[in-house]
MARZA-485504 format. One record per residue: residue number from 1; residue in one letter; x, y, z of N, C-alpha, C, O, CB in turn. Coordinates in steps of 0.1 Angstrom, whole numbers, plus 5000, padded with zeros to 4 digits. Glycine has a CB too. Layout:
// residues N
NODE|NUM|a|X|Y|Z|X|Y|Z|X|Y|Z|X|Y|Z|X|Y|Z
...
***
This chain:
// residues 169
NODE|1|x|5845|5334|5566|5832|5330|5568|5823|5340|5562|5813|5336|5556|5829|5328|5583
NODE|2|x|5826|5352|5564|5818|5363|5559|5818|5361|5543|5808|5363|5537|5823|5376|5563
NODE|3|x|5829|5358|5538|5830|5356|5524|5821|5344|5520|5814|5345|5510|5845|5354|5520
NODE|4|x|5822|5335|5527|5814|5323|5524|5799|5327|5525|5791|5323|5517|5817|5311|5533
NODE|5|x|5796|5334|5535|5782|5338|5537|5778|5347|5526|5767|5346|5520|5780|5345|5550
NODE|6|x|5787|5356|5522|5784|5365|5511|5783|5358|5498|5774|5361|5490|5795|5376|5510
NODE|7|x|5791|5348|5497|5791|5340|5484|5778|5332|5484|5772|5332|5473|5803|5330|5484
NODE|8|x|5773|5327|5494|5761|5319|5495|5749|5329|5492|5740|5326|5485|5759|5312|5509
NODE|9|x|5750|5341|5498|5740|5351|5496|5739|5356|5482|5728|5357|5476|5742|5363|5505
NODE|10|x|5750|5358|5476|5751|5363|5462|5746|5351|5453|5739|5354|5443|5766|5367|5458
NODE|11|x|5750|5339|5455|5746|5328|5447|5731|5326|5449|5724|5323|5439|5754|5316|5450
NODE|12|x|5726|5327|5460|5711|5326|5462|5704|5337|5455|5693|5334|5450|5708|5325|5477
NODE|13|x|5709|5349|5455|5703|5360|5448|5703|5357|5433|5693|5359|5426|5709|5374|5451
NODE|14|x|5714|5353|5428|5716|5350|5414|5706|5338|5410|5700|5338|5400|5730|5347|5411
NODE|15|x|5706|5329|5419|5698|5317|5416|5683|5321|5416|5675|5317|5408|5700|5306|5427
NODE|16|x|5679|5330|5426|5665|5335|5426|5662|5343|5415|5651|5343|5410|5663|5342|5440
NODE|17|x|5672|5351|5410|5670|5359|5398|5668|5350|5385|5659|5352|5377|5681|5369|5395
NODE|18|x|5676|5340|5385|5675|5331|5374|5662|5323|5375|5656|5321|5365|5687|5321|5375
NODE|19|x|5658|5319|5387|5645|5312|5389|5634|5322|5385|5624|5318|5379|5644|5307|5403
NODE|20|x|5635|5334|5389|5625|5344|5386|5624|5346|5371|5612|5348|5366|5628|5358|5393
NODE|21|x|5635|5346|5364|5635|5347|5349|5628|5335|5343|5620|5336|5334|5649|5349|5344
NODE|22|x|5631|5324|5349|5624|5312|5344|5609|5312|5347|5601|5308|5338|5631|5299|5351
NODE|23|x|5606|5317|5359|5591|5318|5362|5585|5328|5353|5573|5326|5348|5590|5322|5377
NODE|24|x|5592|5339|5350|5586|5349|5341|5584|5343|5327|5574|5345|5321|5595|5361|5341
NODE|25|x|5594|5335|5323|5593|5328|5310|5581|5318|5309|5574|5318|5300|5606|5321|5306
NODE|26|x|5580|5311|5320|5569|5301|5321|5555|5308|5321|5546|5304|5315|5570|5293|5334
NODE|27|x|5554|5319|5328|5542|5327|5329|5539|5332|5315|5527|5332|5311|5543|5339|5339
NODE|28|x|5549|5337|5308|5547|5342|5295|5542|5331|5285|5533|5333|5278|5560|5348|5289
NODE|29|x|5548|5319|5287|5544|5308|5279|5529|5304|5282|5521|5301|5273|5553|5296|5281
NODE|30|x|5526|5304|5295|5513|5300|5299|5503|5311|5294|5492|5307|5290|5512|5300|5315
NODE|31|x|5506|5323|5294|5497|5334|5289|5495|5332|5274|5483|5333|5269|5503|5348|5292
NODE|32|x|5505|5328|5267|5504|5326|5252|5495|5314|5250|5486|5314|5242|5518|5324|5246
NODE|33|x|5498|5303|5258|5490|5291|5256|5475|5293|5260|5466|5288|5254|5496|5280|5265
NODE|34|x|5473|5302|5271|5460|5305|5275|5452|5312|5264|5441|5309|5261|5460|5314|5288
NODE|35|x|5459|5321|5257|5453|5328|5245|5450|5319|5234|5439|5320|5228|5463|5339|5240
NODE|36|x|5459|5309|5231|5456|5299|5221|5444|5290|5225|5435|5287|5217|5468|5290|5219
NODE|37|x|5444|5287|5238|5432|5278|5242|5419|5286|5242|5409|5280|5239|5435|5274|5257
NODE|38|x|5420|5299|5245|5407|5307|5244|5402|5308|5230|5390|5307|5227|5410|5321|5250
NODE|39|x|5412|5310|5220|5408|5310|5206|5402|5296|5202|5392|5296|5195|5421|5313|5197
NODE|40|x|5408|5286|5206|5404|5272|5203|5390|5270|5209|5381|5264|5203|5414|5262|5208
NODE|41|x|5388|5275|5222|5375|5274|5229|5364|5281|5221|5353|5276|5220|5376|5279|5243
NODE|42|x|5368|5293|5216|5358|5301|5208|5354|5293|5195|5342|5293|5192|5364|5315|5205
NODE|43|x|5364|5288|5189|5362|5280|5177|5353|5268|5179|5343|5265|5172|5375|5275|5170
NODE|44|x|5356|5261|5190|5347|5249|5194|5333|5254|5197|5324|5247|5194|5353|5242|5207
NODE|45|x|5332|5265|5204|5319|5271|5207|5311|5274|5195|5299|5271|5194|5320|5283|5216
NODE|46|x|5318|5280|5185|5311|5283|5172|5307|5271|5165|5296|5270|5160|5321|5291|5163
NODE|47|x|5315|5260|5165|5312|5248|5159|5300|5241|5166|5291|5236|5160|5324|5238|5159
NODE|48|x|5300|5242|5179|5289|5237|5187|5276|5244|5184|5265|5238|5182|5292|5238|5202
NODE|49|x|5276|5258|5182|5264|5265|5179|5260|5261|5165|5248|5260|5162|5267|5280|5180
NODE|50|x|5269|5260|5155|5266|5256|5142|5259|5242|5141|5250|5240|5134|5278|5257|5133
NODE|51|x|5265|5233|5149|5260|5220|5150|5246|5220|5156|5237|5213|5151|5269|5211|5158
NODE|52|x|5244|5228|5166|5231|5229|5172|5220|5235|5163|5209|5230|5162|5232|5238|5185
NODE|53|x|5224|5245|5155|5215|5251|5145|5212|5241|5134|5201|5240|5129|5220|5264|5140
NODE|54|x|5222|5233|5130|5220|5223|5120|5211|5212|5125|5202|5207|5118|5234|5217|5116
NODE|55|x|5213|5208|5137|5204|5198|5144|5190|5203|5144|5180|5196|5141|5209|5195|5158
NODE|56|x|5188|5216|5148|5174|5222|5148|5168|5222|5134|5156|5219|5133|5175|5236|5154
NODE|57|x|5176|5226|5124|5171|5227|5111|5167|5213|5106|5157|5211|5099|5181|5234|5101
NODE|58|x|5176|5203|5109|5173|5190|5104|5160|5184|5111|5152|5178|5104|5185|5181|5108
NODE|59|x|5159|5187|5124|5147|5182|5131|5134|5189|5125|5124|5182|5123|5148|5185|5146
NODE|60|x|5135|5202|5122|5124|5209|5116|5121|5203|5102|5109|5201|5099|5127|5224|5114
NODE|61|x|5131|5200|5094|5129|5194|5081|5123|5180|5082|5114|5177|5075|5142|5193|5073
NODE|62|x|5127|5173|5092|5122|5159|5094|5107|5160|5098|5099|5152|5094|5130|5152|5105
NODE|63|x|5104|5170|5107|5090|5172|5111|5081|5175|5099|5070|5170|5097|5089|5183|5122
NODE|64|x|5086|5184|5090|5079|5188|5078|5077|5176|5069|5066|5174|5064|5086|5199|5070
NODE|65|x|5087|5168|5067|5086|5156|5059|5076|5146|5065|5068|5140|5057|5100|5149|5056
NODE|66|x|5077|5144|5078|5067|5135|5084|5053|5140|5083|5044|5132|5081|5071|5134|5099
NODE|67|x|5051|5153|5084|5038|5159|5082|5033|5157|5068|5021|5153|5066|5038|5174|5085
NODE|68|x|5041|5159|5058|5038|5156|5044|5034|5141|5042|5025|5138|5035|5049|5161|5034
NODE|69|x|5043|5133|5048|5040|5118|5047|5027|5115|5053|5019|5107|5048|5052|5111|5053
NODE|70|x|5024|5120|5065|5012|5117|5072|5000|5122|5063|4990|5115|5062|5011|5124|5086
NODE|71|x|5002|5134|5057|4991|5139|5048|4989|5130|5036|4977|5127|5033|4995|5154|5044
NODE|72|x|5000|5125|5030|4998|5116|5019|4992|5103|5023|4984|5097|5016|5012|5113|5013
NODE|73|x|4996|5098|5035|4990|5086|5040|4975|5087|5042|4967|5079|5039|4997|5081|5053
NODE|74|x|4971|5099|5048|4957|5102|5050|4949|5102|5037|4938|5097|5036|4955|5115|5058
NODE|75|x|4955|5109|5027|4948|5109|5014|4947|5095|5008|4937|5091|5003|4956|5118|5004
NODE|76|x|4958|5087|5009|4958|5074|5004|4947|5065|5011|4940|5058|5005|4972|5067|5006
NODE|77|x|4946|5067|5024|4936|5059|5032|4922|5063|5028|4913|5055|5027|4938|5061|5047
NODE|78|x|4920|5076|5026|4907|5081|5021|4904|5075|5007|4893|5071|5005|4907|5097|5021
NODE|79|x|4914|5075|4998|4912|5069|4985|4908|5054|4986|4899|5049|4980|4924|5071|4976
NODE|80|x|4916|5047|4995|4913|5033|4997|4899|5031|5002|4892|5021|4998|4924|5027|5007
NODE|81|x|4895|5039|5011|4881|5038|5017|4871|5040|5006|4861|5033|5004|4879|5048|5028
NODE|82|x|4874|5051|4998|4865|5054|4987|4864|5042|4977|4853|5039|4972|4869|5067|4980
NODE|83|x|4876|5037|4974|4876|5025|4964|4868|5013|4970|4861|5007|4963|4891|5022|4961
NODE|84|x|4870|5011|4983|4863|5000|4989|4848|5002|4988|4841|4992|4986|4868|4998|5004
NODE|85|x|4844|5014|4991|4829|5017|4990|4824|5015|4976|4814|5009|4974|4827|5031|4995
NODE|86|x|4832|5020|4966|4828|5019|4953|4827|5004|4949|4818|4999|4942|4837|5026|4943
NODE|87|x|4837|4996|4953|4838|4982|4950|4826|4975|4956|4820|4966|4950|4851|4976|4955
NODE|88|x|4823|4979|4968|4811|4973|4975|4798|4976|4967|4790|4967|4965|4810|4977|4989
NODE|89|x|4797|4989|4963|4785|4993|4956|4784|4985|4942|4773|4981|4938|4785|5008|4953
NODE|90|x|4796|4984|4936|4796|4976|4923|4792|4962|4925|4784|4956|4917|4810|4977|4917
NODE|91|x|4797|4955|4936|4793|4942|4938|4778|4940|4941|4771|4931|4936|4801|4936|4950
NODE|92|x|4773|4950|4948|4759|4950|4951|4751|4952|4939|4741|4945|4936|4755|4961|4962
NODE|93|x|4755|4961|4930|4748|4963|4917|4749|4951|4908|4739|4947|4902|4753|4976|4910
NODE|94|x|4760|4945|4908|4762|4933|4900|4753|4921|4905|4747|4915|4897|4777|4928|4901
NODE|95|x|4752|4920|4918|4743|4910|4924|4728|4913|4920|4721|4904|4916|4744|4909|4939
NODE|96|x|4725|4926|4921|4711|4930|4917|4709|4927|4902|4698|4922|4898|4709|4945|4920
NODE|97|x|4719|4930|4894|4718|4928|4879|4717|4913|4876|4709|4909|4867|4730|4934|4872
NODE|98|x|4724|4905|4884|4723|4890|4882|4708|4886|4885|4703|4877|4878|4733|4883|4890
NODE|99|x|4703|4891|4896|4689|4887|4899|4679|4892|4889|4671|4884|4885|4685|4894|4913
NODE|100|x|4681|4904|4883|4672|4909|4873|4674|4901|4860|4664|4897|4854|4675|4924|4870
NODE|101|x|4686|4897|4857|4689|4889|4845|4682|4875|4846|4676|4870|4837|4704|4888|4842
NODE|102|x|4684|4870|4858|4678|4856|4861|4663|4857|4860|4656|4849|4854|4682|4851|4875
NODE|103|x|4657|4868|4865|4643|4870|4864|4638|4871|4850|4628|4865|4846|4639|4882|4872
NODE|104|x|4646|4879|4842|4642|4881|4828|4644|4868|4820|4635|4864|4812|4652|4891|4821
NODE|105|x|4654|4860|4823|4656|4847|4817|4645|4837|4821|4640|4830|4812|4670|4841|4820
NODE|106|x|4641|4838|4833|4631|4829|4838|4617|4832|4831|4610|4824|4826|4629|4830|4853
NODE|107|x|4615|4846|4830|4603|4850|4823|4603|4846|4809|4593|4842|4803|4601|4865|4825
NODE|108|x|4614|4849|4802|4616|4845|4788|4614|4830|4786|4607|4826|4777|4630|4849|4783
NODE|109|x|4620|4822|4795|4619|4808|4794|4605|4803|4796|4600|4794|4790|4629|4801|4803
NODE|110|x|4598|4810|4806|4584|4807|4808|4575|4809|4796|4567|4801|4793|4579|4815|4821
NODE|111|x|4578|4820|4790|4570|4824|4778|4573|4814|4767|4564|4810|4759|4573|4838|4773
NODE|112|x|4586|4811|4765|4590|4801|4754|4583|4788|4757|4578|4781|4748|4605|4800|4754
NODE|113|x|4584|4783|4770|4578|4770|4773|4563|4770|4771|4557|4761|4767|4581|4766|4788
NODE|114|x|4557|4782|4774|4542|4783|4772|4539|4782|4757|4530|4775|4753|4537|4796|4778
NODE|115|x|4547|4789|4749|4546|4788|4735|4547|4774|4729|4539|4770|4721|4556|4798|4728
NODE|116|x|4558|4767|4733|4560|4754|4728|4550|4744|4734|4546|4735|4727|4574|4749|4732
NODE|117|x|4545|4746|4746|4535|4737|4751|4521|4739|4743|4514|4729|4743|4533|4739|4766
NODE|118|x|4519|4750|4738|4506|4753|4730|4508|4748|4715|4498|4747|4708|4503|4767|4731
NODE|119|x|4520|4747|4711|4523|4743|4697|4519|4728|4695|4519|4720|4704|4537|4745|4693
NODE|120|x|4517|4724|4683|4516|4710|4679|4529|4704|4680|4539|4710|4678|4509|4708|4665
NODE|121|x|4530|4691|4684|4542|4684|4687|4551|4683|4674|4563|4685|4675|4539|4670|4691
NODE|122|x|4545|4682|4662|4553|4681|4650|4560|4694|4647|4572|4695|4643|4544|4677|4638
NODE|123|x|4553|4705|4649|4559|4719|4646|4570|4722|4656|4580|4727|4652|4548|4730|4647
NODE|124|x|4567|4719|4669|4577|4721|4679|4590|4712|4677|4601|4717|4679|4571|4717|4693
NODE|125|x|4588|4700|4672|4599|4691|4669|4607|4696|4658|4620|4696|4659|4594|4677|4666
NODE|126|x|4601|4702|4648|4608|4707|4636|4617|4719|4641|4628|4721|4637|4599|4712|4625
NODE|127|x|4611|4728|4649|4618|4740|4654|4630|4736|4663|4641|4741|4661|4609|4749|4662
NODE|128|x|4627|4727|4672|4638|4723|4681|4649|4715|4674|4661|4716|4678|4632|4714|4693
NODE|129|x|4646|4708|4664|4656|4701|4656|4666|4710|4649|4677|4707|4647|4649|4692|4645
NODE|130|x|4661|4722|4645|4669|4732|4639|4678|4740|4649|4687|4747|4644|4661|4741|4630
NODE|131|x|4675|4739|4661|4682|4747|4671|4695|4740|4676|4697|4728|4673|4673|4750|4684
NODE|132|x|4703|4748|4682|4715|4742|4689|4710|4732|4700|4700|4735|4706|4725|4753|4695
NODE|133|x|4717|4721|4701|4712|4711|4711|4711|4717|4726|4701|4714|4733|4722|4699|4712
NODE|134|x|4720|4725|4730|4720|4731|4743|4707|4740|4745|4701|4739|4755|4732|4739|4746
NODE|135|x|4704|4748|4735|4692|4756|4736|4679|4748|4736|4670|4750|4743|4692|4766|4724
NODE|136|x|4679|4737|4727|4667|4728|4726|4665|4721|4740|4654|4720|4744|4669|4718|4715
NODE|137|x|4676|4717|4746|4675|4710|4759|4670|4720|4770|4661|4716|4778|4689|4705|4763
NODE|138|x|4674|4732|4770|4669|4742|4780|4654|4744|4778|4647|4746|4788|4677|4755|4779
NODE|139|x|4650|4744|4766|4635|4746|4763|4628|4734|4768|4618|4735|4774|4632|4749|4748
NODE|140|x|4633|4722|4764|4626|4709|4768|4626|4708|4783|4616|4702|4788|4634|4698|4761
NODE|141|x|4636|4712|4790|4636|4711|4805|4625|4719|4811|4620|4716|4822|4650|4715|4810
NODE|142|x|4621|4730|4804|4610|4738|4810|4596|4733|4807|4586|4738|4813|4612|4752|4805
NODE|143|x|4595|4723|4799|4582|4718|4795|4578|4706|4804|4586|4700|4810|4582|4714|4780
NODE|144|x|4565|4703|4804|4560|4692|4811|4564|4679|4804|4566|4679|4792|4544|4692|4813
NODE|145|x|4567|4668|4812|4572|4656|4806|4563|4650|4795|4568|4645|4785|4573|4645|4817
NODE|146|x|4550|4652|4796|4540|4647|4786|4543|4654|4773|4542|4647|4762|4526|4649|4791
NODE|147|x|4545|4667|4773|4547|4675|4761|4560|4671|4755|4562|4670|4743|4546|4690|4764
NODE|148|x|4571|4670|4764|4584|4666|4759|4583|4653|4752|4589|4651|4741|4594|4665|4771
NODE|149|x|4576|4643|4757|4575|4630|4751|4568|4631|4737|4573|4625|4728|4566|4621|4760
NODE|150|x|4558|4639|4736|4551|4641|4723|4561|4647|4713|4561|4643|4701|4539|4649|4724
NODE|151|x|4569|4657|4717|4578|4664|4708|4589|4655|4703|4592|4654|4692|4584|4677|4715
NODE|152|x|4595|4647|4713|4606|4638|4709|4601|4627|4700|4609|4623|4692|4611|4632|4722
NODE|153|x|4589|4623|4701|4584|4612|4692|4583|4617|4678|4583|4609|4668|4571|4606|4697
NODE|154|x|4581|4630|4676|4580|4636|4663|4593|4640|4656|4594|4644|4645|4571|4648|4663
NODE|155|x|4604|4639|4664|4617|4642|4659|4624|4631|4652|4620|4619|4654|4626|4647|4671
NODE|156|x|4635|4634|4645|4643|4624|4639|4649|4616|4651|4653|4622|4661|4655|4630|4630
NODE|157|x|4650|4602|4650|4655|4594|4661|4668|4598|4667|4671|4598|4679|4654|4580|4657
NODE|158|x|4678|4601|4658|4692|4604|4663|4691|4617|4671|4698|4618|4681|4701|4605|4651
NODE|159|x|4684|4627|4666|4683|4640|4673|4676|4638|4686|4680|4644|4696|4676|4650|4664
NODE|160|x|4665|4630|4686|4658|4628|4698|4666|4621|4708|4666|4624|4720|4645|4620|4695
NODE|161|x|4674|4611|4704|4683|4603|4713|4694|4613|4719|4696|4612|4731|4690|4592|4705
NODE|162|x|4699|4621|4711|4710|4630|4716|4704|4640|4726|4710|4642|4737|4716|4638|4705
NODE|163|x|4692|4645|4724|4685|4655|4733|4681|4647|4746|4682|4653|4757|4673|4661|4726
NODE|164|x|4677|4635|4745|4673|4627|4756|4685|4625|4765|4684|4626|4778|4667|4614|4752
NODE|165|x|4697|4622|4759|4709|4620|4767|4713|4633|4774|4717|4633|4786|4721|4615|4758
NODE|166|x|4712|4644|4767|4715|4657|4773|4705|4660|4785|4709|4666|4795|4715|4668|4763
NODE|167|x|4693|4656|4783|4683|4659|4793|4686|4651|4806|4682|4655|4817|4669|4656|4788
NODE|168|x|4691|4639|4804|4694|4630|4816|4706|4634|4824|4708|4629|4835|4695|4616|4811
NODE|169|x|4714|4643|4819|4726|4647|4827|4723|4658|4837|4732|4662|4844|4736|4653|4817
***
């Protein structure tokens, strides 16, 4: 029995030594793996920092580009406003020029009609006969009907007929 007990004791000591060696081997493996994991963790941390700095740089670049874009938009809007103002001023000047031109034309036509109304009907008829029909009609329209009648009677019948038709339109 003693032998058996001794045998059990010796085998348990051997088993515990063997288990202890296995535990020691496992601890060694875990320590190595822990070192590898720490190195990997450092690498991941470095990549995280690099990514973070890249993100910051990208955001800063984006802000700069947005600021430049906003500046260009502001300049463009200012130019558009300036162009609109100039266009408005040009339209206003054009309208004023049309009024002045109309006034000049009216004055000119008034003087021409005064001149033709003071002329003898035969002389006026000769002059109007030599003019383009459109110009002759515009002059005749500015004269009194009595004067127009006298001038037309002194004209060649075909020319008078054509001018009369144009006057009726």
